[in-house]
N, C-alpha and C positions, 0 to 999 in steps of 0.2 A: 536283129535283137541283141541286147546287151545282157550278159549273164548276171543274174542277181546273186548277191551273197546269200548264204543260207540263213544268216541271222539278220533280222531287221534292227538297225541301229539308227535311231532318230538323229542323234548328234552328228552323225557322218554326213547327213544330207541337208540338214536345215540351213546351216550357214552358207553352204555352197549354192543352194537354189535361191535363197534370198538375195545374195550378192549378184547372182545372174539376173534375176528379175529387175532389180533396181538398176544395175549396170546397163541393161538393155532398154531402159526407159519404159518398161511395160506397165508401170503404175501411172504414167503420164498420159492423159487422154489425147488421142490424136486420130480420131475417126471422123473425117470430114463427112458432114451430112447425116451423121448418126444422131439419134435422140440423146440429148444431154441427160446424164443422171448425176446428181450432186448431193453429197452430204458432207457436213463439217464435223470434225471431232470436237467434243467438249475439250477445250485446250487445258491440258494438265499444267500445273505449276511448274515453272522452269526449275524450281528447287526439288521437285518430286522424284519419286522412284516408283516403279510399277507395283501396285498392290492388287489384291485379288478383285477389287471392285473395277479397277482399270481393265483387268483381264476380261471380266464379263462384258463391260461396256464396249470395248474395242473389238472383241470377238464378234459380237452381234453385228456391229457396223461392217466388219470385214466380210462377213457372210453375205450381206446385202450388196456390198460394192463388187465383190467377186462374182456374184450371181448376175448383177446387172452387166458387168463387163462380158461375161459369157453369153449373155443374151444379145450382144452386139451394140449395147449402148455406149456412148462416149462418157464413160464413168470417171468422175473425179472425186476423190476423197480428200478434202482440204484438211491439211494438218498444220499444227503449230502449237506454240506454248504461250502460257500467260505469264506476265512479268511478276505476278504475285507480290504486290507491294510489300505487305508486312513480312511475309515469310522470307523473301529475298533480302530485305534490309536487315532482318535479324541474322541470317546466315553470314552476311558480309560483316556486320558489326561484331559477331562472335569471332570471326577470323581476325579482325583487327585487334580485338581485345587480347588475343594470344601474344601480340607484340606490344601490348600496353597502349594501344591507340584507341581513342574515341572518335566518333564521327565528327563531333564538335571541334576536335583538334585539327581536322582536315578542312572543314568548311564544306558547304553544299556541293560546289562544282567538283572539287577533288574527290569527295565521297562518291558522287555519281560516277566519276571515271573509275574508281575502284570497283564499283558494282559491275560496270561493263566489262572490266577485266575478268572478274569472276565469271560473268556470263559466258565470255569467250572460252575460258579454260575449263570450267567445271559445270556450267549449266547444261541443261539438255540431256542429262543421263537417261531420263525417261524416254527420249526419242530413240536412243539406241536399244532400249529394252522393248519398245514397241515393235522394233524390227525382229527381235527374237520371237515375239508372239506371232509373227507372220503378217502383220498389218500392211496391206497393199496401198499405202498412202502416197499421195503425189508429192514426194519429197522435193521435186524441182520447184515447187511453189510453196515451200515451208514458210510459215508466217510467225511473227512474234508480236505481241500486242504493243511493244515499244519500238517497232521498226518505223521508219519514217512514213511510209505510205499509210500504215494503220494509224499512226499518231496524227497524221493530217486529218484523217476521218474523225478521230476523237475530238480534236479541237473544233472542227466545223460543227459537229453535233452540239457541243457545249454552247458555242456562240449562237447557233441558230435557235436552240431552245430558249436561251436567255432573251434574244430579241423577239421571240414569239410569245414571251411572257409565261413560258412553261418551266423556266428554271430561275430560281431566285435565292437570295440570301435571307436567312431567318434565324431567330433565336428559339431553340426548342431543346427538349431533352434528347440525348443520345446515349447509346451504350458506350461509356467511356472506359478505356483500359488504362488505369494509372501506371501500369508497368511499362506499356509501350508509349504512353502519352498521346493516344489518338482515339478518335471515335472508331468503332467497329460495327460490322453488321450483325444481325441476329444470328446468321450462320456461324459466326466466329465466337458465339457465346455458348458454353455448355453448362447445363444445370446439374449440380451435384447436391446429393443429400449430406448435410453436415449437422453436427450436434450444435444446437444453438439455444437461445432462450426466448422467453415471452414475458415482456415487462408490462405490468399494468401501472399506469401513472394517474395521478390526481391533479386535474387542472382546476383551480378555484375560479369562481365567478368574479368579475371585476369588483363587485361591491361586497364580496365576502359572504354573500347570503347562501352559498352552497358551492357545489363543485360538480365536475363531469369527469368520469373515468374513461381513459382511452388505453388501448394496448398496442404494443409494437414489438417487432423483432429487432428494431434498430433504434434504441433509445437516444443515441447520440444525435439523430436527425431532428430531435425536437428543438435543437438550436435554430432551425430554419422553418419551424411550423408557422403557417400563415392563417390557419383556420381549423375548426373542428366541424365535421359534417355529421348530420343526423338524417334519417329518412324522413321525408315530408309527411308520411303517414304514421310515424311513431308517436303515439300519444304521450309518451314519457317526456318528450322534448318539445312539444308544440309551443309551450309558453316560453321556452328558452331561445327559440330561433330568433336571431337578430341581436341578442345580447352578447356581451364580450366576456372572454376569459383572460386571466393574467397568467402567462406561462411562468413556471418556476425557472430559476437560474437567470433567464434574460429579462423577465418582467414585461415582455412584449404583450400587448393587448391584441387578441385575435377574435374574430367573430364566430358565432355558432351559425352555420348555414344549413339549409335543407338541400339534400342531394340524394338521388337514388343509389348512389355508390355505396352509401352506408346500409348495411344489412341488420335489420332489427333482431335477427335470430343469432347473430354472432356476437359474443361478448356482451359489452354494455350497450351495443348498438350505436355507439359514437366512435368516429374515426378521426385521428389526427391527420391533417393534410399538410404535406411537405412538398409543394409543387415543383421545387427545384431539385428534387432527389427521388421522385417516384413517378413512373409513367401514368398510373391511374390518378394520382393526386394532381398531376399536371393538367389533365383533362377536367377534373373537378374545378380547379381554380379558373380555368378558361371559361367554363360554364358560369362561373360566378362573376365573370367580367374582369378578371385580373389579366393584364397583358404579360407576356413572357418577360419583357424588359423589366417588369416591376416585381418579378418573383425572386425570392431570396436564395442566395447560394452560400453555403457554409463550407465548401470544400474547394481546394485548388486542383490543378492538373495532376498533382501527385497524390491526391486524396487525403491531403492534410487539412486540418481545420483552418479556415481563413475568416476574416472579419466579414460579417454580413453587411449589406448595404445600409441598414439602419443603425449599425454600430453597437448592437446590443449583445454580441457574443463576448463573454468575459475575456479579457486579455490574456489570462493565464491558460486558456484553452487553445488559443491561436497557435498554430504550428504543430499541434499533436497529430500523430497518425490516427487512423480510424480505431484501431484496437485500444490505444492509450486513451483516446477521447471517450470511448464508450465507458471505460472503467471510471474515469474522472466524472463524467456526467452522472453515471448511476450513483456514485458516492455523494455528489451534490444534491441529487434528487432525494436520497435517503435522509441527508442531513436536514433538508427542508420539510421532510414529512410528506413528500410528494410521491414516494415509491410505495405502491400498495402491495404488490407481490411480485415474485419472479418464479417462473415455471421453466423447467427444462423441456426443450422441444426440439425434434428433428425438423429442420427447415430446408427449403429448396434455395440454394444460393447460386447466383450466376458467376461463372469463372471464364476468363479469357482462355480460349483453347490453345493459345501459343505462349502467352505470358504466365499463365497459371495463377494469376491474381484475381481477387474478387472484382467484378465489374461494377462500376458506379453509374447509375443514371445521373447525367450531369447536364446542366444548362449551359449551352454554349452556342456561339454563332457558327453556322454551317451553311453549305450550299444544298438546296433541295430541288428535286424534280417534281413537277405536278403529276404524280403517278396516276391520280384519279382520272384526269383527262386523257392521258395516254392509254389507260386501261380499257377505254370504251371500245376502241377498234378490236383488240383481241377478244374481248368478251363476245362481241357480235360475230367474229370470225369462227370462234368455237361453237357458238350457238347455231350458226347456219351451216356448219360443216365445212367451211373453207379450210379450217384446221381440224383434222380428225385426231382425237386423242385416244390412244390405245394403251391400256384398257380404258374403256369408256367410263368406268366407275370413278376415274379421277376427275371427271368433269365437275361433279358436285363440289369437290374441294377446291377446284380451280375457281369456279364462280363465286363461292363464298369468300375466298381470299381477295379476288380481284374487285368485287363489288364493295368490299370494306377496306380497300387498300389506303394506306397512309402515305404522306409525303416521303419521298425517297431521299435520304441523306447520302450525298455522293462525294463529300469532301473527307479527306483523311490528313491527319497531321504527321506526314512522313516526308522523307526526302527522296524516296524512290518511287517513281510513278509519273503519270502525266501531270505536269504542273498546271494548275488551274489558270486559264488565260484571263485573269482579272487584275486590274490595277487600281489602287486607291489613291485619291487625292487627299491632301491634308484637311480639306473641308468636309470629308466624309463621302464625297461622290465616288461612284464605282464605274469603271470603264472596262467593258468586256469586249475583247477582239482577239483575232487569231494571232496577231503579232503586237509587239510593244509599239512599233511604229504606227500601227493603225490606232491603238489606244491613245497614243500621244497626240495624234492628229485630231482625235475626237475631243480630247481634253483641252487642247489649245497650247500654243507656244508659251513656255515659261511655267506651266503647271507642273510641279514636281509630283511624280508618280512612284508608288512602291508596289512591287509585285506581290500578290497573294502568295504566301509561303506554302499553302496546302497543295496536296495532289489529289487526283480523282480516285474514287473507289474503283478497285479492280473490276467489279461487276459492271461498272458504267462502260468501261471500254470493251469488255468481252460481250456486252449486249449488242455490239455492232458486228460480231463475228460472222454472221451469215452473209453480209454483203461487203464489209470493209476488207475481208480476206480476198474478195474477188475484184478489188480495185476501186470500189467506190471511195471518194467521189470523182476520181479521174477516169479517163478512158484510155490511158496509156498502158502498154504492156508491163506486167509486173516483173521486177527484177528480184530474184530470190534474196532474202536476207542472209548475209554472210557474217557470222559473228566476228571472224578475225579482222574484218575491215573496220570495226568500230572499237577494237581492243584499246582500252586505255584512253578513249577520247572523252572530252568533257561535255557537259550539257549545253544544248542550244536553248533558245527561247522556249521551243515547244516541248522538247524531250528531256532536257537535262543532259543531252549529249550533243557534241558537235560531230557531224558525220556527213560525208559526201555521197553516201549511198542514195540511189534512186530506187526506192522500193514501192513505188506506186503500183496500183492494182493491175490485174491481168486481163487483157483481151476484152474489154468491156464495151457495151453499146448502150448508152443512156438515152438514145433518141426517143424512146417511148416510156421512159421511167414514169411510174405512177399509173400505168394503164390498169384497166379494171381486172377484177378477180377472174382467175381461170386462165389468164394469159401468161406467157413466159417471155416477156420481151427484153428484160433487163440483164445486164452483166453477162453478155454472150449466151443468154438463154439459161443461165444457172441460178437465177433468182426468180421465183422462190426456189429454195433447196427442195429436193424430193422428200426428205424425211430427216428428222432429228431423233437420235437415240440418246436417252438421258436417264440417269437415276432419278427416281421420284423426289429424292431429297433436295434437288436443286430446281424443282419445278417453278418456284416463285423467284429464287435468287438469280436464275439465269434464263430459263426457258421463257417465262412470262415477260421478262424484260427484253428479250430479243424480239418477242411479238410486238411489244410497245414501240421500240425504236425502228424495227423494220417496217411496220405498217405506217408509222408517222413519216419516215424519210423516203421510202420507196413506194408507198401507196399500195402495197400488197403484203400478204402474209410472208414470213420468212421461210416457212416450210409447210408442206401440205399435210404431213403426218407427224405426230409427236408420239414416239413410243417410250413409255416410262417403265423401266424394269425395276425389280426389287433389289434388295441388298443380299450380299453373300454372307451367310451367317456361319457360325461354328457348327460342328457336327451335332451338338445338343440343341441347336436352335438359338443359342444366345448370340448377342451382338459381339462382333470381334472388336477387341481392344488390346492395345499394347499392355495396358496395366493388368489385364487378365491373363496375359500370356497365351492367348488363343488365336492370334493372327496367323495367317498362312502366306508364305512368300511364294508367289507364282513362279519366280525364276528357279526356285528349288524343285518345284514340281516339273518344270520344263526340263531341267537337268536330269531329273529322275525318270520321267515318262515320255518326254517329248512335247513339243508345242501342239502337235495335232491332237494328242490325247486330252490335254487340258482344254483346248478349244472345243472339242466335241462334247466334253463333260459340261462345259458352260452352256452350249446350245441345247443339249438333251435335258438339262435340268431347268432351263428358263421357261417357266409357264406363266403366262400373262397374269400379272397382279400378285404373284407369290414371291416370297424370298426364297433363296437357294440355300440349302444346308450343304456345307462342305463335306465331301466324302472321298477321301483319298483312294479308297478301294474302287470306287467308280472310275476314277481317273485311270487307275491301273487296268481296269477292265477295258477301257477304250484303247489303251495301248495294245492290249491283247487283240482287240478288234483290228487295229492297224497291222498287227503281226499276222492275223489270219488272212487278211487281204493280200499281204506280202506273199505268204505261202501258197495262196490260191493262184497268184500270178505266176509263181515259180512252177507250179503244177501245170498251168496252161502252157507256158513256154516249153516245158519239157515234152509236151504232147503236140508240139507244132502250132500252137495257137499264138497269134501275134496281133499286131495293130489291124484295126478294121480298114477295109478298102474305101469306105464311103460313109456318108451321114445316114443314108437310108438302110433299113434293116435288110439283110440278105434274104433271098428267097428260101423258104424252108418247106419240107414235106413231112419230116418226122414230127410226131405229136410233141415230143419233149422240146424241140426247137421252136415250134409254133407257140408253145406254152410260155417259154422264157421270154420270147419277144413280146408277147402280150403282157406278161408281168412287167417287163421293162417299161412299156408304154403306160401302164397303169401307175407305175411308181412315179414317172415323170409327171403325170397328171396330178397325183396326190401331192407331190413335192411342190409343184407350182402353186397349187391352192394353199398349202400351208405357208409358204413364203409370202404369198400375196396377203394373207390374213395375219402375218407376223406371228405365226404359231411356230416359234423356233424349236420347241420340244417336239411337236408333231412332225416337223420337217426332218429333224435328226432321227427320230424313231423310224420314219418311213424309209430312209435310205439305209439305215442300220439293219432293219429287218430284211429288206430286200437283199442287201449285199451279203450278210451273214447267213441267213436262213435259206432264202430262195436260191441264191447263186452258189455260194460256197458249200453249204451243206447238202443241198438237194440236186441242183442242176449238175454240178461237176461230178457228183456221185452217179447220177442217172446216165451221164454220157460216157462213163468209163468203158463200158462194153463196146460202144461205138468207136471210140478212139483206139482201144486195144482189146480186140475180141479174144485174143489168146495172151497168156502171160508172157510179157517181154516183147510182144510184137505190136508195132504201131498199126492202128487200123487204117486201111486204104479203101479207096472206092468212093462213090458219090455220097453215101451217108456220112462218112468220116469227113470229107472235104466240106460238106454242108455244115456239119457240126462245128468244125474249127472256125469257119467263117462266122457262124452265128455267135459262138462263144467269144470270139475276138471283138465282135461288135458290141455285145452285151457288156463285156469287161470295159470297153472304152466308155460306154454310157455311164457305167458305175463311177468311173474315175472322174468324169465331167461333173456328174451330179454330186459326188462327194467332195469335189475340190474346194467349194466355198467353206466347208467345215474343216477339212484336213488337207491343206494346200501342199504340204511338203511331200508326204508319202505318195500322194496321187501324181504329183509332177514326176517324181522318180519312176514310178511304175509306168507312166505314160510313155516316157522315152525308152524305158527298158524293153517295151513290147515291140519296138520297131522304129525305123526312120520316120521322122515327122517333119512336116513343113513349118510347123509352128509349135510354140509351147502350149501346154495345157491351159495356162492362165488366160490365154486369148483364144482358146478353141470355141466351138459353137455349142450352145446349149441344146440338148435334145428337143426335138419337136414331137409332141405326143400325137402321133398319127393314128386316128381311130381305126383306120383300115387295117392296121396290124393286129387288131384284137380278134383273136380266134376263140370263140366261146367254147366250141367243142373240145379243142385241145386243152383249154384251161380247165374244163370240167374233168376231163380224163386224168390229167396229171395231178390235179388237186385231190381227186379220188384216190389215186395211187399213193400220194404222200400221206393222206389221212389213214389209209389202211395200214401202210408200213408203220407209221407212227404209233397206231393203236397196238399193233402186234408187238412192236418193240417195248412199249410201256408195260404191256401185260406180261411179257416174258421177264422183264426186270422185276416187277412187283412180286411174281411167283417164284423167283429164283430159278428159273429155267436156265440150265447151262448154256453159255453163249454159242458154243459150237453145235448144240443139238439141233437137228433138222426135224421139223414137225410136219405131219400131214395136216391139211386143212380141208374141211368139208363145208360146203356152202349151201345155205337154206334160203329159200324165198328170193333168189336172185332174179332180177329182171334180165330180159335178153340183152339189153345194153351192157349190164354188168358182166354177163357171161362173155360177151365179146371182149371187154376190157381184160377180164381174167386170162383170156387166151393170148391177147397181144402183149400183156405185161407179165406173163408167167415167168419168163427168165429174170426179169427185174425183181419180182417178188421173191423168187428163190434165192437170189443173191443178197438182197437187202433185208428181208424179213426172215430168211432161212425157213421157208415153208414150201411144201410141194402140194399142188392141187390133187385131191383124192376124190374119186366119184362116190356116189352113194352115201348112206348114212354111217356115222361113226359107230364103232363098237361101244356097248354100254360101259360106263365107268366115268371117272373124273375127267373133265376137259374144261379148258377156258373157252369163253364165248365172247365174241366181239361183234357189235352191231355198227355197221357203216352204211348209211342211207337205208335202203329197204332190205338189205341182205344181212344174214347172221352167219358168222364164220366160227366154226367149231374146230378147236385144236385139242385132240386127245393127249392127255398127260400121263396115262397109266405107263408105269415102267420108266418115265422120264424124271419125275420127282416123287418124293414121299408125300402123297396127297394128304394123309391124316396129319403128318407133322406140319405140313404147310398151313392146313386149316387152323391147327393149334397156334402156330406162330402168328398168323394173321389175327386171330381172335384176341391174343394177348396184346398185340400191338394196337389193335382198335380200342381195347379197354384202357390202355395207358394214355392214348391220345385223348380219348373222351374224358378221362379223369382230369387231365391237365386243362382241357378246353373248359369243363365245367367249373374248375377251380378259378380260372381266370374270369369266367362270366360272373362268378359270385363277387369277385373283387370290383369288377366294373359296374355291377349293379348297386354297389354300396356308395351312397352319396358322399360319405365321409372320405372315402379313398379318392374319388374323382375330384372332389372340391379342394382337398388339402394337399394331395400329393403333388410333386413337381410335374409340370406339364409333360416333360420328357418321359417320366415314369408312366404316366397315363397313356401316352402314345405308344410306348413299348408294350404295355399290357394289351392294348387293342390289337397291335400287330401280332403279338404272340398268340392271342385268342383266334384271330383270323387264320394263322398258320396252323394251329392244332385242329381247328374245325375242318380245314381243307384236308389235312392229313388223315383224320378220321374218316371223312367221306371217301377219299382215295382208297384207303385200306378196305373199307367196307365194300367198295365196288370190286376190288380184287378178289375178295372172298366170295362174292356173289358169282364172279366169273367161273369159279371151280364147279358150280352146278351142285 
């Protein structure tokens, strides 16, 4: 055994053990013949750093992969990072700007080389931080969405989808970020409340016989209005449908159309339709038979006013930015008498989460995937249970979104990313191929081709993560991606970089690709993955798209289970945001309390379907839990308790030893069930209660007389030897069960207890052998614990001096209880400071305790001032009841419950429950005095 320091210092052990595990290759699966267990991490942005959401997500994954490894599975946790097109390009552009350089000064190829240089030198900070969290990822197979093998998969998927008619080029509205100059996804748009206006405009009928009023929050867009919609059942406008209006400023004639988009209850019931700049209006125009190519556009890529296709935008407006255009348009409307009124109003405005500018719905040519067709397979897979969604409550949301899914825009106007493999001829023909040579061969000799300048949406490539990381479409061994080998290299056709790396996938077998559900034939048995852990917020942006691509290209689901966890919120329940100053840095918490404490907090607080409220005091509490286990191990070692001799529980005759063995088996059973059901909070609470309460607080206390019957003398003989063997075995089982949650402290204690043939990370998970369950021993020791606990509680509540020994008289005890009182008399005298007394107690005040059928009477005459104690308790009861009733009054007041902040209402409810329990406890203490 290795002597443990008196003080538990997480920092001293974490770096050492992680380096040991990784250096020894213990994260890399190498168990021939074992059942594969595979999960992939949601690849964090290469520009990112560990935030509290990552800490939750990766802790849950690590618990499952360490548990699977301990169960003997060939466990692989696939790790990698996402190239994060927009974020990475912004980082590199900012760095260049410090030297006065723009990417356009360099050109595309040289800029791509600069990005690779940054990737090699500064990218991947988050992967180092994941190591600090203790994530047992297979770093020997680390992937990057821009490595050669992965990029080959991306190009193949694009080309195959195109040739299958499931990917096409179309003109549609997109979320356009004028600051970045690219289309962005819905996920990259954040809605903010801003102070705006509501302008009511008057559009005259063509013949001047009347007018229609419309209202808008964006008056400048009237320059591209193409129609006005009214509800088909609105009697006010029935006679006007089909007639034309003459727009102010432009003079454009636009029809009045009937469409259910118009709500008769809102405003005038008439709605201006600008299909080139509003998603709802786009759909209205399409229903009215207007093709996208014929829709008017009044803004350029920088959101400045441009001339519309019909040439009716006044020349003096062209070139104005949106803000100036609004002022000028409003002034012109007012001058024409077309402005009815203006109202101040708070509006919801879309902003780019990175650029910080207002996002513009913009009509442009982009590449789209037929998501509706690809969604059919995932819908059926979730419906028939091939993919189990946990919590199941998310299924309704999943079906609603997938059954109404829109075409997926997959192109981005960036320089960093997977270059779209499409080439254009001068006559407008498009040639899609994996290489330029193939495209040229298809186009024919002498046909000049130009490459599409756009790149693919990052979500398109990351949708291939469950299988492209495992080597698809090749079956050659995967060579890990090494950043230094591509440092400074320029782009090739596919990637934007020229590199000789061979990073095609790992150990794959595609001979049975596309086999039916329930089988695991592909990619060395690692596809489908066993489970995906994901935040609910990327259910549609990533999880659903992995389902689409995986089922389409490999013929089976990408994962058998999808676990969706909530968000980590601030202590008051509000959403964390840098602007609010309420974010929490997990690395600071690790520095302060250790990775084990943070991990255990995350697991203990993760309840299916609920967000987590950050509570640093709880993290501190779990550091104290690790300290308690540390001290318990030091006590065990000081008393000759060391590593167990085998996996089977030692033979035991003492009731206390038979009890703890049975408790261990029951804990394993409960833990297995909780982890199988993905009840992380239940699993954490199970091992916590057993280790802290059953083992540390009770078992070690109960066996002290056996180990040292006399002060300063170590116990000898059969009972002591048996107890040491049992205690060592139980402590080993605790370390194994706790390891997935707290890997560092458990590994340290595992080796401290004695020489081991293997590290804890690859030990064997306990087997819950029902033969070790001894019902009689469990009943006896549980009775003893309840009796000691009741006596201790009563003594504390009645202010009985800790050192006072009390006689105890027993009434109505069964023969079984009398036998237990005899066999446990010494323990009761030591732990409860009571001595059994025959006969009835003398008249007078006494506390009374009922455990099972027996009543235990402990006389208190001469021990405490009974009258003073009764008075104290009565006052305390009155005070608690007064506070309880006051809080009940507040909570019964609808005005308080409805108007107060939610956190204030929650606190009032918690305080009410606390005061109610306190009043009941004090009343019970008073009743005990008789």
